[in-house]
C-alpha positions as CSV (number, residue, x, y, z in Angstrom):
1,X,109.7,-110.4,-158.9
2,X,111.2,-107.5,-156.9
3,X,111.1,-105.2,-160.0
4,X,107.4,-105.9,-160.5
5,X,106.7,-105.0,-156.8
6,X,108.5,-101.7,-157.2
7,X,106.6,-100.8,-160.4
8,X,103.2,-101.6,-158.7
9,X,104.2,-99.5,-155.6
10,X,105.2,-96.6,-157.9
11,X,101.8,-96.8,-159.8
12,X,99.9,-96.9,-156.5
13,X,101.7,-93.8,-155.3
14,X,101.0,-92.0,-158.5
15,X,97.3,-92.8,-158.3
16,X,97.2,-91.6,-154.7
17,X,98.8,-88.3,-155.6
18,X,96.4,-87.8,-158.4
19,X,93.4,-88.5,-156.2
20,X,94.7,-86.0,-153.6
21,X,95.1,-83.4,-156.3
22,X,91.6,-84.0,-157.5
23,X,90.3,-83.8,-153.9
24,X,92.2,-80.5,-153.5
25,X,90.6,-79.0,-156.6
26,X,87.0,-80.0,-155.7
27,X,84.9,-77.0,-154.3
28,X,83.9,-77.0,-150.7
29,X,80.6,-75.5,-149.5
30,X,79.9,-74.6,-145.8
31,X,76.6,-73.2,-144.7
32,X,75.6,-71.8,-141.3
33,X,72.4,-70.3,-139.8
34,X,72.8,-68.0,-136.7
35,X,70.7,-68.3,-134.6
36,X,68.8,-71.4,-135.6
37,X,65.7,-70.5,-133.5
38,X,64.2,-67.0,-133.7
39,X,60.9,-65.3,-133.1
40,X,58.6,-63.7,-135.7
41,X,60.4,-60.7,-137.2
42,X,63.7,-61.3,-135.4
43,X,66.7,-60.9,-137.7
44,X,69.0,-63.9,-138.3
45,X,72.1,-64.5,-140.6
46,X,72.8,-67.2,-143.2
47,X,76.5,-67.5,-144.1
48,X,77.5,-69.5,-147.3
49,X,81.3,-70.2,-147.6
50,X,82.7,-71.6,-150.8
51,X,86.3,-72.7,-151.4
52,X,87.6,-73.5,-154.9
53,X,90.7,-73.4,-157.1
54,X,92.2,-69.9,-157.9
55,X,90.7,-68.2,-160.9
56,X,87.2,-69.7,-160.5
57,X,84.1,-67.5,-160.2
58,X,81.6,-68.2,-157.5
59,X,78.0,-67.4,-158.4
60,X,76.1,-66.9,-155.1
61,X,72.2,-67.1,-155.0
62,X,70.1,-64.0,-154.8
63,X,68.1,-63.0,-151.7
64,X,64.9,-64.9,-151.0
65,X,61.8,-63.8,-152.8
66,X,59.6,-61.3,-150.9
67,X,56.5,-63.5,-151.4
68,X,57.9,-66.3,-149.1
69,X,57.6,-66.2,-145.3
70,X,61.4,-65.7,-145.0
71,X,62.4,-62.4,-146.5
72,X,65.6,-60.4,-146.8
73,X,66.3,-57.4,-144.6
74,X,69.6,-56.1,-146.2
75,X,71.4,-56.7,-149.5
76,X,73.7,-59.7,-149.8
77,X,77.3,-59.1,-148.7
78,X,80.1,-61.1,-150.4
79,X,83.7,-61.0,-149.0
80,X,86.9,-62.7,-150.3
81,X,89.2,-64.6,-147.9
82,X,92.8,-64.2,-149.2
83,X,94.4,-66.0,-146.2
84,X,93.9,-69.6,-147.6
85,X,97.1,-70.5,-149.6
86,X,96.5,-72.1,-153.0
87,X,92.7,-71.8,-152.8
88,X,90.1,-69.2,-153.6
89,X,87.5,-68.6,-150.8
90,X,84.5,-66.3,-150.7
91,X,81.9,-65.7,-147.9
92,X,78.3,-64.5,-148.7
93,X,76.2,-63.2,-145.8
94,X,72.4,-62.9,-145.9
95,X,70.5,-61.0,-143.2
96,X,66.9,-62.4,-143.1
97,X,63.8,-62.4,-141.0
98,X,60.9,-64.9,-140.9
99,X,57.2,-63.8,-140.6
100,X,55.5,-67.1,-139.7
101,X,56.0,-69.7,-136.9
102,X,57.3,-73.2,-137.2
103,X,60.0,-74.7,-139.4
104,X,60.5,-72.2,-142.3
105,X,62.6,-73.2,-145.4
106,X,65.1,-70.7,-146.6
107,X,64.8,-70.3,-150.4
108,X,68.5,-69.9,-151.5
109,X,68.9,-71.6,-154.8
110,X,71.2,-71.1,-157.8
111,X,74.7,-71.5,-156.2
112,X,77.2,-72.4,-158.9
113,X,80.9,-72.4,-159.7
114,X,82.3,-71.1,-163.0
115,X,85.8,-72.6,-163.8
116,X,88.5,-70.7,-165.7
117,X,87.9,-72.9,-168.8
118,X,84.3,-71.7,-169.1
119,X,82.5,-74.6,-167.5
120,X,79.7,-74.0,-165.0
121,X,79.2,-76.4,-162.1
122,X,76.1,-76.2,-159.9
123,X,76.6,-76.5,-156.2
124,X,74.2,-77.7,-153.5
125,X,73.5,-75.9,-150.3
126,X,71.4,-78.7,-148.8
127,X,68.2,-78.2,-146.9
128,X,68.2,-74.8,-145.2
129,X,65.6,-73.9,-142.6
130,X,65.1,-71.9,-139.4
131,X,62.7,-72.6,-136.6
132,X,60.4,-69.7,-135.6
133,X,58.8,-70.0,-132.2
134,X,55.7,-68.1,-131.0
135,X,55.9,-65.4,-128.3
136,X,52.4,-66.1,-127.2
137,X,51.6,-68.2,-124.1
138,X,51.3,-71.9,-124.6
139,X,47.6,-72.0,-123.7
140,X,46.8,-69.2,-126.2
141,X,48.1,-71.2,-129.2
142,X,45.6,-73.9,-128.4
143,X,42.6,-71.7,-128.0
144,X,39.7,-72.4,-130.3
145,X,38.4,-69.2,-132.0
146,X,34.8,-68.2,-131.5
147,X,32.3,-68.9,-134.3
148,X,31.6,-65.9,-136.7
149,X,28.8,-63.6,-135.6
150,X,25.7,-63.0,-137.7
151,X,25.8,-60.0,-140.1
152,X,23.1,-58.2,-138.1
153,X,23.5,-57.6,-134.4
154,X,20.8,-56.7,-131.9
155,X,20.3,-53.0,-131.0
156,X,22.5,-51.7,-128.2
157,X,19.6,-49.5,-127.0
158,X,16.9,-51.3,-124.9
159,X,13.4,-51.5,-126.2
160,X,12.0,-49.5,-123.3
161,X,14.1,-46.4,-124.4
162,X,12.4,-46.5,-127.8
163,X,9.0,-46.8,-126.1
164,X,9.7,-43.7,-124.0
165,X,10.8,-41.8,-127.1
166,X,7.6,-42.8,-128.9
167,X,5.4,-41.8,-125.9
168,X,7.1,-38.4,-125.7
169,X,6.6,-37.8,-129.4
170,X,2.9,-38.8,-129.1
171,X,2.5,-36.4,-126.1
172,X,4.1,-33.6,-128.0
173,X,2.0,-34.1,-131.0
174,X,-1.2,-34.2,-128.9
175,X,-0.2,-30.9,-127.1
176,X,0.4,-29.2,-130.5
177,X,-3.0,-30.3,-131.8
178,X,-4.7,-29.0,-128.7
179,X,-2.8,-25.7,-128.8
180,X,-3.7,-25.2,-132.5
181,X,-7.4,-25.9,-132.0
182,X,-7.6,-23.6,-129.0
183,X,-5.8,-20.8,-130.9
184,X,-8.4,-21.2,-133.7
185,X,-11.3,-21.0,-131.2
186,X,-10.1,-17.8,-129.7
187,X,-11.0,-15.8,-132.8
188,X,-9.5,-12.5,-133.9
189,X,-7.6,-10.5,-131.3
190,X,-9.3,-7.3,-130.2
191,X,-7.0,-4.3,-130.2
192,X,-7.7,-2.0,-127.3
193,X,-7.8,1.8,-127.8
194,X,-4.5,3.3,-126.4
195,X,-6.3,6.3,-125.0
196,X,-8.8,4.2,-123.0
197,X,-6.0,1.9,-121.8
198,X,-4.0,4.9,-120.6
199,X,-7.0,6.4,-118.8
200,X,-7.5,3.1,-117.0
201,X,-3.9,2.8,-116.1
202,X,-3.9,6.4,-114.6
203,X,-7.0,5.5,-112.6
204,X,-5.2,2.5,-111.2
205,X,-2.1,4.6,-110.4
206,X,-4.2,7.0,-108.4
207,X,-5.7,4.1,-106.4
208,X,-2.3,2.7,-105.5
209,X,-1.6,5.7,-103.2
210,X,2.1,5.8,-103.8
211,X,2.5,9.5,-102.9
212,X,1.0,9.2,-99.4
213,X,3.2,6.1,-98.8
214,X,6.4,8.1,-99.6
215,X,6.9,6.5,-103.1
216,X,7.0,9.9,-104.9
217,X,9.7,8.9,-107.5
218,X,7.9,5.7,-108.2
219,X,4.6,7.5,-108.8
220,X,6.3,9.8,-111.3
221,X,8.1,6.9,-113.0
222,X,4.9,4.9,-113.5
223,X,3.1,8.0,-114.9
224,X,5.9,8.5,-117.5
225,X,5.8,4.8,-118.3
226,X,2.0,5.1,-119.1
227,X,2.7,8.1,-121.2
228,X,5.4,6.4,-123.2
229,X,3.3,3.3,-123.7
230,X,0.6,5.5,-125.2
231,X,2.9,7.3,-127.5
232,X,4.5,4.1,-128.7
233,X,1.0,2.6,-129.5
234,X,0.0,5.8,-131.3
235,X,3.1,6.6,-133.2
236,X,5.7,4.2,-134.7
237,X,8.6,6.6,-134.2
238,X,8.1,6.8,-130.4
239,X,9.7,3.5,-129.6
240,X,10.1,2.3,-126.0
241,X,13.8,1.6,-126.7
242,X,14.6,5.3,-127.1
243,X,16.0,7.5,-124.4
244,X,14.1,10.6,-123.2
245,X,16.1,13.0,-125.5
246,X,15.8,10.5,-128.5
247,X,12.0,10.3,-127.9
248,X,11.7,14.1,-128.0
249,X,13.6,14.2,-131.3
250,X,11.6,11.3,-132.7
251,X,8.2,13.0,-132.1
252,X,9.5,16.4,-133.5
253,X,7.7,15.7,-136.8
254,X,4.4,14.7,-135.1
255,X,2.3,17.8,-134.9
256,X,-0.2,16.4,-132.3
257,X,2.4,15.9,-129.6
258,X,3.1,18.9,-127.4
259,X,6.9,18.5,-127.6
260,X,7.9,21.3,-125.2
261,X,5.7,20.0,-122.4
262,X,6.9,16.5,-123.1
263,X,10.6,17.5,-122.9
264,X,10.1,19.3,-119.6
265,X,8.2,16.4,-118.1
266,X,10.8,13.8,-119.2
267,X,13.7,15.9,-118.0
268,X,12.3,16.4,-114.5
269,X,11.4,12.8,-114.2
270,X,14.9,11.7,-115.2
271,X,16.4,14.0,-112.6
272,X,14.2,12.5,-110.0
273,X,14.9,8.9,-111.1
274,X,18.6,9.0,-111.9
275,X,19.9,12.1,-110.1
276,X,17.8,11.6,-106.9
277,X,16.4,15.1,-107.1
278,X,14.0,15.6,-104.2
279,X,10.3,15.9,-104.9
280,X,7.6,17.1,-102.7
281,X,4.2,15.3,-102.6
282,X,2.5,18.1,-104.4
283,X,5.2,18.2,-107.2
284,X,4.9,14.4,-107.6
285,X,1.2,14.7,-108.1
286,X,1.6,17.6,-110.5
287,X,4.0,15.6,-112.7
288,X,1.6,12.7,-112.7
289,X,-1.3,14.9,-113.7
290,X,0.9,16.5,-116.4
291,X,1.5,13.1,-117.9
292,X,-2.2,12.4,-118.1
293,X,-2.8,15.9,-119.5
294,X,-0.3,15.3,-122.3
295,X,-2.1,12.2,-123.3
296,X,-5.5,14.0,-123.3
297,X,-4.0,16.9,-125.3
298,X,-2.4,14.5,-127.9
299,X,-5.7,12.6,-128.2
300,X,-7.8,15.8,-128.6
301,X,-5.4,17.1,-131.3
302,X,-5.4,13.8,-133.2
303,X,-9.2,13.3,-133.0
304,X,-10.9,16.7,-132.9
305,X,-14.6,16.8,-132.0
306,X,-15.8,17.1,-135.6
307,X,-13.9,13.9,-136.5
308,X,-15.4,11.8,-133.7
309,X,-18.6,10.9,-135.5
310,X,-16.8,9.9,-138.7
311,X,-14.4,7.8,-136.6
312,X,-17.3,6.2,-134.8
313,X,-19.0,5.3,-138.1
314,X,-15.8,3.8,-139.4
């Protein structure tokens, strides 16, 4: 009886030692998520620690797919822990970020253990998830969005602005029509004879009485201006934009203009206007009469008496 008890005790001890050895050879998987609560876009770390027998190969899962709300920020990092005696331990670290709020599952699948004999054993990580909280105020998350607007909106400009624009356009069109009709009713423009206009201007200059009033330089300047207007109307080369010397050179090829007399008159008038050369009353009158005489001389040379009847007939 005692022998049988010893044999049973020895068998139980052997079975216990075998079960302990089997438990020692079974792989251990430890998973951690730090931190477990994050905000949108905040990085967090998932650590997967696997312990197995020496000589085994641990096949860690790849990073989560980029199409899921939880995406990888950095490549996976795998380190080997050589401090555990009689065991083989590796730690895989995943740096991730979530882009949606609420409980977000972490898609880490495919963890397996390849034994030295060639067998491949799949391992389970269990349900992995991280909670993503919103950074918005609590009342904003419960706000009901506005209904969609119609495809066409009302004009930002009031109606009365368009009314004013239309009234202004109508007034402008009416004024243009009135101006066009009045222009047509005026008929052809009558061109006045330059000689007759110059004579009328000299008569008006004499009536102004500038010399008795002490305005001798002004009297001479107006006489020269009448002379230059006449020459510009008679000859295209005698432009009003020319200086006195340029005017004398411009009429050099015009035989009807007494160039020497014109040069002396313009030179003395310029001295009086710009150099403040003193003029007596008599000299101022003489210069005015000289300007009128130059116009008469040019007109007589251009239209001799025998050509007057033909000009009148034309």
